[in-house]
NUKOL-969450 format. One record per atom (N, C-alpha, C): residue in one letter; residue number from 1; x, y, z; atom name. Coordinates in steps of 0.1 Angstrom, whole numbers, plus 2048, in hexadecimal, padded with zeros to 3 digits. Layout:
NUKOL-969450
code:a pos:NUM c1:X c2:Y c3:Z site:CA
...
***
This chain:
NUKOL-969450
code:m pos:1 c1:808 c2:7F4 c3:800 site:N
code:m pos:1 c1:800 c2:800 c3:800 site:CA
code:m pos:1 c1:809 c2:80D c3:800 site:C
code:i pos:2 c1:814 c2:80C c3:807 site:N
code:i pos:2 c1:81D c2:818 c3:808 site:CA
code:i pos:2 c1:823 c2:81A c3:7FA site:C
code:f pos:3 c1:826 c2:80F c3:7F3 site:N
code:f pos:3 c1:82C c2:810 c3:7E6 site:CA
code:f pos:3 c1:822 c2:817 c3:7DC site:C
code:l pos:4 c1:815 c2:813 c3:7DD site:N
code:l pos:4 c1:80B c2:81A c3:7D4 site:CA
code:l pos:4 c1:809 c2:829 c3:7D7 site:C
code:k pos:5 c1:80A c2:82C c3:7E4 site:N
code:k pos:5 c1:809 c2:83A c3:7E8 site:CA
code:k pos:5 c1:816 c2:842 c3:7E2 site:C
code:f pos:6 c1:821 c2:83B c3:7E3 site:N
code:f pos:6 c1:82D c2:841 c3:7DE site:CA
code:f pos:6 c1:82C c2:843 c3:7CF site:C
code:l pos:7 c1:827 c2:839 c3:7C7 site:N
code:l pos:7 c1:826 c2:83B c3:7B9 site:CA
code:l pos:7 c1:81C c2:846 c3:7B6 site:C
code:k pos:8 c1:811 c2:847 c3:7BD site:N
code:k pos:8 c1:808 c2:851 c3:7BB site:CA
code:k pos:8 c1:80E c2:85F c3:7BD site:C
code:s pos:9 c1:816 c2:861 c3:7C8 site:N
code:s pos:9 c1:81C c2:86D c3:7CA site:CA
code:s pos:9 c1:827 c2:871 c3:7C0 site:C
code:v pos:10 c1:82E c2:867 c3:7BB site:N
code:v pos:10 c1:837 c2:869 c3:7B0 site:CA
code:v pos:10 c1:830 c2:86E c3:7A3 site:C
code:f pos:11 c1:826 c2:867 c3:79F site:N
code:f pos:11 c1:81F c2:86B c3:793 site:CA
code:f pos:11 c1:818 c2:879 c3:795 site:C
code:l pos:12 c1:813 c2:87C c3:7A0 site:N
code:l pos:12 c1:80D c2:889 c3:7A2 site:CA
code:l pos:12 c1:817 c2:894 c3:7A2 site:C
code:s pos:13 c1:823 c2:892 c3:7A8 site:N
code:s pos:13 c1:82D c2:89C c3:7A8 site:CA
code:s pos:13 c1:833 c2:89E c3:79A site:C
code:i pos:14 c1:834 c2:893 c3:792 site:N
code:i pos:14 c1:838 c2:894 c3:784 site:CA
code:i pos:14 c1:82F c2:89D c3:77C site:C
code:w pos:15 c1:822 c2:89A c3:77E site:N
code:w pos:15 c1:818 c2:8A2 c3:776 site:CA
code:w pos:15 c1:816 c2:8B0 c3:77B site:C
code:r pos:16 c1:81A c2:8B2 c3:787 site:N
code:r pos:16 c1:818 c2:8C0 c3:78D site:CA
code:r pos:16 c1:824 c2:8C9 c3:789 site:C
code:d pos:17 c1:830 c2:8C3 c3:788 site:N
code:d pos:17 c1:83D c2:8CA c3:787 site:CA
code:d pos:17 c1:843 c2:8CB c3:779 site:C
code:s pos:18 c1:83C c2:8C5 c3:76F site:N
code:s pos:18 c1:842 c2:8C5 c3:762 site:CA
code:s pos:18 c1:837 c2:8C8 c3:758 site:C
code:t pos:19 c1:83C c2:8CA c3:74B site:N
code:t pos:19 c1:832 c2:8CC c3:741 site:CA
code:t pos:19 c1:82B c2:8BF c3:73D site:C
code:p pos:20 c1:81F c2:8C0 c3:737 site:N
code:p pos:20 c1:818 c2:8B4 c3:734 site:CA
code:p pos:20 c1:820 c2:8AA c3:72B site:C
code:i pos:21 c1:827 c2:8AE c3:722 site:N
code:i pos:21 c1:82F c2:8A5 c3:719 site:CA
code:i pos:21 c1:83A c2:89E c3:721 site:C
code:q pos:22 c1:841 c2:8A6 c3:72A site:N
code:q pos:22 c1:84B c2:8A0 c3:732 site:CA
code:q pos:22 c1:845 c2:896 c3:73C site:C
code:a pos:23 c1:83A c2:89A c3:742 site:N
code:a pos:23 c1:833 c2:891 c3:74B site:CA
code:a pos:23 c1:82E c2:884 c3:745 site:C
code:a pos:24 c1:829 c2:885 c3:739 site:N
code:a pos:24 c1:824 c2:879 c3:732 site:CA
code:a pos:24 c1:830 c2:870 c3:72E site:C
code:l pos:25 c1:83B c2:876 c3:72A site:N
code:l pos:25 c1:847 c2:86E c3:727 site:CA
code:l pos:25 c1:84D c2:867 c3:733 site:C
code:i pos:26 c1:84E c2:86E c3:73E site:N
code:i pos:26 c1:854 c2:868 c3:74A site:CA
code:i pos:26 c1:84A c2:85E c3:750 site:C
code:s pos:27 c1:83D c2:860 c3:750 site:N
code:s pos:27 c1:834 c2:857 c3:755 site:CA
code:s pos:27 c1:834 c2:84A c3:74C site:C
code:s pos:28 c1:835 c2:84B c3:73F site:N
code:s pos:28 c1:835 c2:83F c3:737 site:CA
code:s pos:28 c1:842 c2:837 c3:739 site:C
code:i pos:29 c1:84D c2:83E c3:73B site:N
code:i pos:29 c1:859 c2:837 c3:73E site:CA
code:i pos:29 c1:858 c2:82F c3:74B site:C
code:i pos:30 c1:853 c2:835 c3:755 site:N
code:i pos:30 c1:851 c2:82F c3:762 site:CA
code:i pos:30 c1:847 c2:823 c3:761 site:C
code:i pos:31 c1:83D c2:824 c3:759 site:N
code:i pos:31 c1:833 c2:819 c3:758 site:CA
code:i pos:31 c1:83A c2:80E c3:750 site:C
code:v pos:32 c1:842 c2:810 c3:746 site:N
code:v pos:32 c1:849 c2:806 c3:73F site:CA
code:v pos:32 c1:853 c2:7FF c3:748 site:C
code:i pos:33 c1:85A c2:806 c3:751 site:N
code:i pos:33 c1:863 c2:800 c3:75A site:CA
code:i pos:33 c1:85C c2:7F7 c3:764 site:C
code:l pos:34 c1:850 c2:7FC c3:769 site:N
code:l pos:34 c1:848 c2:7F3 c3:772 site:CA
code:l pos:34 c1:843 c2:7E7 c3:76C site:C
code:i pos:35 c1:83F c2:7E8 c3:75F site:N
code:i pos:35 c1:83A c2:7DC c3:758 site:CA
code:i pos:35 c1:845 c2:7D2 c3:756 site:C
code:v pos:36 c1:851 c2:7D6 c3:752 site:N
code:v pos:36 c1:85D c2:7CE c3:751 site:CA
code:v pos:36 c1:861 c2:7C7 c3:75E site:C
code:l pos:37 c1:860 c2:7CF c3:769 site:N
code:l pos:37 c1:863 c2:7CA c3:776 site:CA
code:l pos:37 c1:859 c2:7BF c3:77A site:C
code:v pos:38 c1:84C c2:7C1 c3:778 site:N
code:v pos:38 c1:843 c2:7B6 c3:77C site:CA
code:v pos:38 c1:845 c2:7AA c3:773 site:C
code:f pos:39 c1:847 c2:7AC c3:766 site:N
code:f pos:39 c1:84A c2:7A0 c3:75D site:CA
code:f pos:39 c1:856 c2:799 c3:762 site:C
code:s pos:40 c1:860 c2:7A0 c3:765 site:N
code:s pos:40 c1:86D c2:799 c3:76A site:CA
code:s pos:40 c1:86B c2:792 c3:777 site:C
code:l pos:41 c1:863 c2:798 c3:780 site:N
code:l pos:41 c1:860 c2:791 c3:78C site:CA
code:l pos:41 c1:859 c2:784 c3:78A site:C
code:v pos:42 c1:84F c2:784 c3:781 site:N
code:v pos:42 c1:847 c2:778 c3:77E site:CA
code:v pos:42 c1:850 c2:76E c3:778 site:C
code:q pos:43 c1:859 c2:772 c3:76F site:N
code:q pos:43 c1:862 c2:769 c3:769 site:CA
code:q pos:43 c1:86C c2:762 c3:773 site:C
code:v pos:44 c1:86F c2:768 c3:77D site:N
code:v pos:44 c1:878 c2:763 c3:787 site:CA
code:v pos:44 c1:870 c2:75A c3:791 site:C
code:i pos:45 c1:864 c2:75E c3:795 site:N
code:i pos:45 c1:85D c2:757 c3:7A0 site:CA
code:i pos:45 c1:856 c2:74B c3:79B site:C
code:v pos:46 c1:850 c2:74B c3:78F site:N
code:v pos:46 c1:849 c2:73F c3:78A site:CA
code:v pos:46 c1:851 c2:733 c3:789 site:C
code:p pos:47 c1:85D c2:733 c3:784 site:N
code:p pos:47 c1:865 c2:726 c3:784 site:CA
code:p pos:47 c1:868 c2:721 c3:792 site:C
code:f pos:48 c1:86A c2:729 c3:79B site:N
code:f pos:48 c1:86D c2:725 c3:7A9 site:CA
code:f pos:48 c1:861 c2:71E c3:7AF site:C
code:t pos:49 c1:855 c2:724 c3:7AD site:N
code:t pos:49 c1:849 c2:71E c3:7B2 site:CA
code:t pos:49 c1:846 c2:711 c3:7AB site:C
code:y pos:50 c1:849 c2:710 c3:79E site:N
code:y pos:50 c1:847 c2:703 c3:797 site:CA
code:y pos:50 c1:850 c2:6F8 c3:79C site:C
code:i pos:51 c1:85D c2:6FC c3:7A0 site:N
code:i pos:51 c1:866 c2:6F2 c3:7A5 site:CA
code:i pos:51 c1:861 c2:6EE c3:7B3 site:C
code:a pos:52 c1:85C c2:6F7 c3:7BB site:N
code:a pos:52 c1:858 c2:6F4 c3:7C9 site:CA
code:a pos:52 c1:84C c2:6EB c3:7C9 site:C
code:i pos:53 c1:843 c2:6EB c3:7BF site:N
code:i pos:53 c1:838 c2:6E3 c3:7BE site:CA
code:i pos:53 c1:83C c2:6D5 c3:7BB site:C
***
């Protein structure tokens, strides 16, 4: 929950302190990084759970 509040505050500060084009670019980069992070985490965790079963 704290992580979600942190992400919300980051996105709000980006949109408040920069131009709309810069904010959209930075937000899209952050979203792509988060998607890659989740995908990588799943790629690491799924084989270990399969071995444990």
